[in-house]
C-alpha positions in Angstrom: 0.0 0.0 0.0 1.6 3.3 -1.1 0.3 6.4 0.8 3.2 8.8 0.4 3.7 10.7 -2.8 6.3 13.3 -3.7 4.8 15.6 -1.1 3.6 13.5 1.7 0.2 11.9 2.1 -2.7 13.7 0.4 -6.4 13.0 -0.1 -9.9 14.1 0.7 -10.3 15.0 4.4 -12.4 12.4 6.2 -11.8 9.7 3.7 -9.0 7.0 3.7 -6.2 7.7 4.3 -7.3 10.9 6.0 -10.1 9.3 8.1 -9.6 9.6 11.8 -8.6 6.0 12.5 -6.0 5.9 9.8 -4.5 9.2 10.8 -4.2 7.9 14.4 -2.3 4.9 13.1 0.0 7.2 11.1 0.7 9.3 14.2 1.3 6.2 16.3 3.6 4.6 13.7 5.6 7.7 13.3 6.2 8.0 17.0 7.1 4.3 17.3 9.6 4.4 14.5 11.2 7.5 16.0 11.4 6.0 19.4 13.0 2.8 18.0 15.7 4.9 16.3 16.3 7.2 19.3 16.0 4.8 22.1 13.5 7.1 23.9 10.1 8.7 23.3 10.0 11.2 20.5 9.4 14.9 20.6 7.1 16.1 17.8 5.8 19.5 16.7 2.7 19.8 14.6 1.4 22.7 12.4 -1.4 23.2 10.0 -2.8 25.5 7.3 -6.3 27.1 7.4 -8.5 24.2 6.1 -11.5 23.5 8.3 -10.4 19.8 8.6 -7.0 20.8 10.0 -7.7 20.7 13.7 -9.4 17.4 13.6 -6.6 15.8 11.6 -4.0 17.4 13.9 -5.8 16.0 16.9 -5.9 12.5 15.4 -2.1 12.6 14.6 -1.4 13.8 18.2 -3.7 11.1 19.6 -1.9 8.3 17.8 1.6 9.7 18.6 0.7 10.2 22.3 -0.4 6.6 22.5 3.1 5.6 21.5 4.6 7.9 24.3 5.5 10.9 22.2 5.7 14.4 23.6 3.8 16.9 21.4 3.6 20.6 20.8 1.4 22.5 18.4 2.6 25.4 16.3 -1.0 26.1 15.2 -1.6 27.7 11.8 1.8 28.2 10.3 3.5 27.6 6.9 5.0 24.3 6.0 8.6 25.8 6.0 7.7 27.4 9.3 7.3 23.9 10.8 10.6 22.8 9.1 12.3 25.8 10.8 10.9 25.1 14.2 11.7 21.4 13.9 15.3 22.2 13.1 15.8 25.2 15.5 14.2 23.5 18.5 15.7 20.1 17.9 12.3 18.3 17.6 12.6 14.7 16.4 10.0 15.4 13.8 7.7 18.1 12.5 4.3 17.2 11.1 2.4 19.5 8.7 -1.3 19.2 8.1 -1.8 20.7 4.7 -2.7 20.0 1.1 -0.6 22.9 -0.2 -2.3 24.3 -3.3 -5.3 22.0 -3.4 -8.9 23.1 -2.6 -10.2 23.0 1.0 -11.9 19.5 0.7 -8.4 18.0 0.5 -5.8 17.8 3.2 -2.5 16.0 3.7 0.3 15.0 6.1 3.9 15.9 5.5 6.7 14.9 8.0 10.0 16.6 8.5 13.0 15.1 10.1 15.1 16.9 12.7 17.4 18.2 9.9 14.5 20.1 8.3 14.4 17.6 5.4 11.4 15.4 4.7 11.6 12.0 6.3 13.3 9.2 4.4 11.6 6.7 2.1 12.3 3.8 4.5 10.3 5.4 7.3 7.5 6.2 4.9 7.4 2.5 3.9 7.2 1.4 7.5 4.3 3.7 8.2 2.5 2.4 5.1 3.0 -1.1 6.3 1.6 -0.3 9.8 -1.5 1.3 8.2 -2.0 -1.8 6.2 -1.7 -4.2 9.1 -3.1 -2.7 12.3 -6.2 -1.1 13.9 -6.1 2.2 15.6 -5.8 2.4 19.4 -8.3 4.1 21.7 -7.9 7.9 21.3 -8.6 8.7 24.9 -6.4 11.3 26.5 -5.9 13.8 23.6 -9.3 15.5 23.7 -8.2 18.8 25.2 -4.7 18.8 23.6 -5.3 21.6 21.0 -6.9 23.8 23.6 -4.0 23.4 25.9 -1.5 24.4 23.2 -3.0 27.9 22.5 -0.2 29.8 24.3 2.7 28.1 22.5 1.2 28.4 19.0 1.6 32.2 19.1 5.2 31.9 20.4 6.2 29.6 17.6 4.7 31.9 14.9 6.4 35.0 16.3 9.7 33.3 16.5 9.4 32.2 12.8 8.7 35.8 11.7 11.6 37.1 13.8 13.9 34.6 12.2 12.9 35.6 8.7 13.3 39.3 9.4 16.3 39.3 11.7 18.4 36.5 10.1 17.3 35.8 6.5 16.3 39.4 5.8 18.8 41.1 8.1 20.4 43.2 5.3 17.2 43.9 3.4 15.6 47.4 3.6 12.4 47.8 1.8 11.5 51.4 2.7 9.8 53.1 -0.2 8.8 49.8 -1.9 5.1 49.3 -2.5 4.4 45.6 -2.3 1.2 43.6 -3.1 0.8 40.3 -1.3 -1.7 37.5 -2.0 -1.8 35.0 0.9 -4.2 32.5 -0.7 -6.4 32.6 2.4 -3.8 30.2 3.8 -1.0 29.8 6.3 0.7 33.0 5.2 -2.3 35.2 6.0 -1.1 36.3 9.5 2.6 35.9 8.8 3.5 37.5 5.4 2.0 41.0 6.0 3.8 41.2 9.4 7.1 40.1 7.9 7.2 42.5 5.0 6.0 45.5 7.0 8.7 44.7 9.5 11.2 44.9 6.6 10.0 48.3 5.7 7.7 47.8 2.7 4.3 49.5 2.3 2.1 46.4 2.0 -1.3 45.9 0.4 -2.8 42.5 1.1 -5.5 40.3 -0.5 -6.4 36.7 0.2 -5.8 37.0 3.9 -9.2 36.3 5.4 -9.3 32.5 5.8 -12.6 30.9 6.7 -11.7 27.2 6.5 -13.1 26.8 3.0 -11.6 29.6 0.9 -8.0 28.5 0.9 -6.6 28.8 -2.7 -10.1 29.7 -3.9 -9.6 32.1 -6.8 -6.5 33.4 -5.2 -2.8 32.7 -4.4 -0.2 31.4 -6.7 -2.6 29.3 -8.8 -4.9 32.3 -9.4 -2.8 35.4 -10.0 -5.5 37.6 -11.6 -6.5 39.4 -8.4 -2.9 40.2 -7.6 -2.2 41.3 -11.1 -5.1 43.7 -11.0 -4.0 45.0 -7.6 -0.5 45.7 -8.7 -1.6 47.5 -11.9 -4.5 49.4 -10.4 -2.6 50.6 -7.3 0.6 51.1 -9.3 2.6 48.9 -7.0 6.3 48.0 -7.5 5.6 44.3 -7.6 3.5 41.5 -6.1 4.1 38.2 -4.5 1.6 35.3 -4.3 1.9 32.3 -2.0 0.0 29.0 -2.1 -2.0 27.6 0.8 1.0 26.5 2.9 3.5 29.1 1.5 6.2 26.8 0.5 6.2 28.4 -2.9 6.0 32.0 -4.2 5.3 33.4 -7.6 5.7 37.1 -8.5 4.0 39.8 -10.5 6.1 42.6 -12.0 5.1 46.3 -12.1 3.2 45.8 -15.4 1.2 42.9 -14.0 3.2 40.2 -15.8 3.8 36.8 -14.2 7.3 36.1 -13.0 7.5 32.3 -12.5 10.0 30.0 -10.8 12.2 29.8 -14.0 12.6 33.6 -14.1 13.2 33.7 -10.4 16.0 31.1 -10.7 17.7 33.1 -13.4 17.5 36.4 -11.4 18.8 34.7 -8.3 21.5 32.8 -10.1 22.8 36.2 -11.5 22.8 37.6 -8.0 24.7 34.7 -6.4 27.2 34.5 -9.3 27.9 38.2 -9.0 28.7 37.7 -5.3 30.8 34.6 -6.0 28.4 32.4 -4.1 27.1 30.2 -6.9 29.1 27.1 -6.0 30.2 25.0 -9.0 28.4 27.5 -11.3 25.3 25.3 -11.4 21.6 25.5 -10.7 19.3 22.6 -10.1 15.8 22.7 -11.7 13.4 20.0 -12.8 12.5 18.4 -16.1 9.6 20.9 -16.3 11.8 24.0 -16.4 11.7 25.9 -19.7 14.5 25.3 -22.3 15.0 29.0 -22.3 16.2 28.9 -18.7 18.8 26.3 -19.6 20.0 28.4 -22.6 20.2 31.6 -20.6 22.2 30.0 -17.8 24.6 28.4 -20.3 25.2 31.9 -21.8 26.4 32.9 -18.3 28.6 29.9 -17.9 26.2 28.2 -15.5 25.1 24.6 -15.9 21.5 23.6 -15.4 21.0 20.2 -13.8 17.5 18.7 -14.1 15.9 16.6 -11.4 12.5 14.8 -11.4 9.5 16.9 -10.5 9.2 17.4 -6.7 11.1 19.6 -4.3 12.5 16.5 -2.5 14.3 15.5 -5.7 15.6 19.0 -6.2 17.0 19.0 -2.7 18.6 15.6 -3.2 20.4 16.9 -6.2 21.4 20.1 -4.5 23.0 18.2 -1.5 24.7 15.6 -3.7 26.4 18.3 -5.9 27.0 20.9 -3.2 24.9 23.4 -5.1 23.4 26.6 -3.6 20.3 27.2 -5.6 17.5 25.1 -7.0 13.8 25.0 -7.6 10.8 24.5 -9.7 8.9 26.4 -12.3 5.9 26.4 -9.9 7.8 28.7 -7.5 9.3 26.2 -5.0 12.9 27.6 -4.6 15.4 26.1 -2.2 18.5 27.7 -0.8 20.1 24.8 1.1 22.5 27.1 3.1 19.4 28.8 4.6 16.7 26.0 4.7 16.3 22.5 3.4 12.7 23.2 2.7 11.2 25.4 -0.1 10.1 28.6 1.6 8.0 31.2 -0.2 9.0 33.8 2.4 12.7 33.2 1.9 12.3 33.2 -1.9 10.5 36.6 -1.7 13.2 38.0 0.6 15.9 36.9 -1.8 14.2 38.2 -4.9 13.4 41.5 -3.3 17.1 41.7 -2.4 18.0 41.2 -6.0 15.6 43.9 -7.1 16.9 46.4 -4.6 20.5 45.7 -5.3 20.1 46.0 -9.1 18.3 49.3 -9.1 16.1 47.8 -11.8 12.5 46.8 -11.8 11.4 43.2 -11.5 10.1 43.4 -15.1 13.5 44.5 -16.4 15.2 41.6 -14.5 12.7 39.0 -15.6 12.9 40.1 -19.3 16.4 38.5 -19.5 14.7 35.1 -19.8 13.6 34.3 -23.4 11.1 31.4 -23.2 10.6 28.6 -25.8 6.9 28.0 -26.3 5.7 25.3 -23.9 2.4 23.4 -23.8 1.3 21.4 -20.8 -1.8 19.1 -21.0 -3.2 17.1 -18.1 -5.0 13.8 -18.8 -7.1 12.0 -16.1 -6.0 8.4 -15.9 -7.4 5.3 -14.1 -4.0 3.7 -13.5 -0.3 4.7 -13.7 1.6 1.9 -15.5 5.2 2.7 -16.7 4.8 4.8 -19.9 7.3 2.8 -21.8 5.3 -0.4 -21.3 2.3 1.0 -23.3 3.0 0.4 -27.0 0.5 3.0 -28.4 1.9 5.8 -26.1 5.5 4.8 -26.7 4.9 4.8 -30.5 3.3 8.3 -30.4 6.2 9.7 -28.3 8.7 8.3 -30.8 6.8 9.8 -33.7 6.7 13.3 -32.1 10.4 13.1 -31.2 11.2 12.4 -34.9 9.1 15.4 -35.9 11.1 17.7 -33.5 14.4 16.8 -35.2 16.3 17.7 -32.0 14.8 21.2 -31.7 12.4 20.6 -28.8 11.7 18.7 -25.7 9.0 16.2 -24.8 8.2 14.9 -21.3 5.4 12.6 -20.2 5.1 11.9 -16.4 2.5 11.1 -13.8 1.5 13.5 -11.1 2.8 12.5 -7.7 -0.4 13.6 -5.9 -3.3 13.2 -8.4 -4.5 10.6 -11.0 -3.1 12.6 -13.9 -0.7 12.1 -16.7 1.1 15.3 -17.7 2.2 15.9 -21.2 4.8 18.7 -21.7 6.2 19.8 -25.0 8.6 22.7 -25.9 9.5 23.7 -29.3 9.9 26.6 -31.8 6.3 26.7 -33.1 3.5 27.0 -30.5 1.0 25.9 -33.0 2.9 22.7 -33.8 3.6 21.7 -30.2 0.0 22.4 -29.2 -1.1 20.0 -31.9 1.5 17.4 -30.9 0.6 17.6 -27.1 -3.1 17.1 -27.7 -2.5 14.3 -30.1 -0.4 12.5 -27.5 -2.9 13.3 -24.8 -5.7 11.7 -26.9 -3.6 8.5 -27.1 -3.1 8.5 -23.4 -6.8 9.1 -22.8 -7.7 6.2 -25.1 -5.4 3.7 -23.5 -5.4 4.4 -19.7 -7.8 7.3 -19.3 
């Protein structure tokens, strides 16, 4: 039974594997595995985003972990990288995040960080999956009042995270005179991002910061930039930043309302680090989804682009293996391993704003240095996820398209790590041609496994 995807466990709240009994087993198994490794009961911190199902799932995790002897603290509503920071800085044995990131409120999820601030290893995930498949949940008695008792410590953790970002990560950043729009996606950043950037001196205008348990990511945040684009243009702001529900990613809007995605962010930050002599090995880690234009722009600067599979955990693995200092995804997950081993939208925004201030140029001017190849992405709902190369019809169509490209494009077919989707991505010189190719291949996938 496989429960963990590329970003933890995810599903519909209240349904397997996020029903109360299964979540208690997950909490219990995590605590037992940690205790076995440590030779003592585990210390665990738990945080959540703003979904209405969050407190119930948090209580079930705590109940299961407590039944295995763990000591628990709640960080309340806080970003995913905020939990990673607290886990690392306070030497907790694990940090658990209750969040489904950019998904709608009906979904939720469980992510687990190790003491280092990295996500837990695959072996621990497999043990937890085995326990879920083989056991029944214990009686939850004893955890009923746990969340109520944690109210005082939640605020303390949240304040310490903002202080860390402002006083350590952003210690040299002065944003006086900068007019900044922020979209918090009605998520975990809602009560953190405005405080942070005001503390750094910016004049802040905020949208998407009124969570009600059901409006997280709803028409706002990094998946729905239209509101932020209007705000920046109408209010004549210098730029805007949009977070997703758990704020582990950030996308930007320039002064003209144009999207600045993770690829453009990586190029701007690579230039900054290289100018400071801090881009170790002259390489940047991205994923197979990053635009060919990023690779070409970096190559012109003498910087190598290393591509990892999609998923921030794979970007991090490549960063650590190569000793690199910058990596990320087109979606806005950016990792600076010398600062944090988790993607952190707040840290990304601090670093990008630093690049803008130091350059004396607008975000639009900096982002214009990236020339993109046309790219088409088509999602196809699938019933199963067999290896692509084992399906003759799909394999034949891929080979046909690659022959048509004649080496002047890029084709990628992969399954989503969190949804029942096959993703077809094609880049090439002609948008019309690659659009036709992508939909042709999508139709073959739909016919065979859709």
